[in-house]
N, C-alpha and C positions, 0 to 999 in steps of 0.2 A: 496682545496689544498690537494694533496701526501702526506704521507711522506717522501718518497724522493726529493722532489720537495720544505718542509720546510727542509731538511738541505744541501739542495743547499741552498737559501735564508743564511740559514745563514754558513753556507763554506762560501761564498763572504763577508757578516758581519763579522768572523771574520780578513780575507783575509784581509777587508779592515782600520778597525779598529790593526792587525799590521802595514802596510803601516800604523797608521797615527805615530799613535808606535816610527820605526823608525825615521817618518819623522823628533820628533821632536823630541826625543835623540840630530838628523844629528843636528839643529838648538841650543843644550845646547851648543857641543861641537864649534861647530861654530863661536855663538857666544862668549863663553870662549875663545876662538881667540883673539878677533877685542877688542882694547882700540884703544877708542873713547875721549878721553883726550884730551878738549880745552877748549880755557880759558869761568870759570862757574862763579855764585855768590859764589857753594858752595862744600864742595869737598865732600862727607859724606864716611863714614866709619862703614863698616855693623859687630856688634858686637857679638863676640866668647866666647869661655869660658875664666876665667883668676881661678887665682889657689893663693890666701894667698896675693890679691894683686897687682897679677904677670900676667900675659897675658900671655895667655899661646898661642905655638911656632904659631899655625895659626892667634890669634889673633895681633902675633905681624908682622909677612906676607905682615898684610894689615894693617897695622901699619906703615909699614917703608916703605909699596907702597904708601900710601897719604904723608905719610910729606912730600917722595924725591918728591914729585909733587906739598908738598902748598911750598919747595923754592924753585920748577921750575917759580911758580906765576903762577898756573895756577888759583888761589880763592887767595881768601880771608880771607875762614874762612872754618875753621875743623869738622865739624858736626862730633861728636863721637854717638852709640849710643848703646844702650845697658843694660838693668836694672839687678837687683835679681835672682839670680840660688837660688833655696833651697838649704839655709845653710848659702847664704852669709849672709857678712858685708857689702859688696861695690858693687855698681856696675862696666859692663864693662869698662859701655860709662865714672865712675872717671877713675877706673884704663888706658884707651886710654889717658885720659887726664896729671893723671901723666908725661906718659910715652914720651908725647911728651915734654911736659915743660923739661925732660927733654933731650929731641933731639934740644931743642933752639928755641921751637914755643913757641913763648907767650899768655901771657891769653887770647889776648884781642883780636888775631885771634879764639880761641876754644866755638866754645856748646855744649851745655851735650842734651843729646838726653836719661834720663835711668831710664825708665818706663818701655818702650819697650822691650817681652819677643818671641815675635814673629818675624819676616821680614814686617806682614806689618804695628804694632804693632808700629817697629819703624820705620815704613818711613811716619804713619798717622801722626805722633809723631815729622817728617823736616816740613807734610805739614806744621803744626801745627808756629815750630816755624819760617820758609818761609811767614805764614799772611801780610799781608801789605806791600812785598818786591815787586820792579820791573822787578824783572829775580826768573826763577822760571826752570834755565838752573842747574843741580846738575852731578856734576859729584860722580859716582859707584862705593866702594870701597870692592870685598869682594872676594869673590876663584873663580872661574874660570866656575864652576864647578854653582855657584849661578847669573851670570849675566840673563838669559835671562826671571828668572822667578820673579829677585829686578825689571828688566827694565820694564815687565808689571806690573807688582805692583805698579811703581812707576807711568808708566802713567798714567794708570786707576784709581792715588790717582789725576792727575792735574800738576806731573812734568815734567820736559823735561830732559828725562836722556842718562849721556851720559858714557858710562862705561869702569873702568880702574880695569882690575884683576888685583891681584899681581901673581910675576908667581915666584916665591919663599920657596910661600903655603907647609908644609909638605907633602901637603893633592897632590900638586900638584906632588910632585918627591914620589910617590908608586902609581905604571900602578895601581896595585888594586882593590887599596882605589880611586884613578880617573876613574875610570870603574864604581865602585857602587853606588857613589854619582851621578854620571852621569845619572845609571842608574837611581833612588831613583827621581829623578832630571825630568825627562822623563815620568815617571809618576805622580810626579805634577804639571806645568808644566801646562797638559790640563782644570784639576783639579780647577786650580788657575783661567787658561783666563775663563770657563763657570761660575762659581762662579763671581769672577771679573763683566762678561760681564750678569749676570740676576742681579745685584745688580743694575744695572746704571738701 
């Protein structure tokens, strides 16, 4: 193969990769705008930062959305996820529980997954919690940018995911932040997809 032919092949491959990346970014945006909430076995809230026992604005937005879904009767249980960050004295899940209790959710409706430090670890914990349950459908609550990767991981782990993104996160209120997270996710999604397929 001549040098010119190699360059042509590399150019075609580069264009294909660029096209796939653009399609992935579009899918991140489209999935983030879709709300699939319907009656399910549980509402799962993905953790976010907490500050000395108080939910960060991002976590609070997720919690408010999930609690509203619970009050509307979409699921009997709320599963709060998120372990302890470095230097934390409590987990994100425990902070979420206290926040929900103050907003009228009974403790009997709350389940904690408080060991996960990553999205995958948190969802694996949810799978363990739901072992033996007759239904595997869960409403996933997080920021819009997170929805596509979440649904891929949840499906690979054997859950039936329904995405329901919060609309009040401070990330969604900032165009610059939104696009930064969208671009970041568009790079993570193909990696997650390929790794999860190869692990089967």
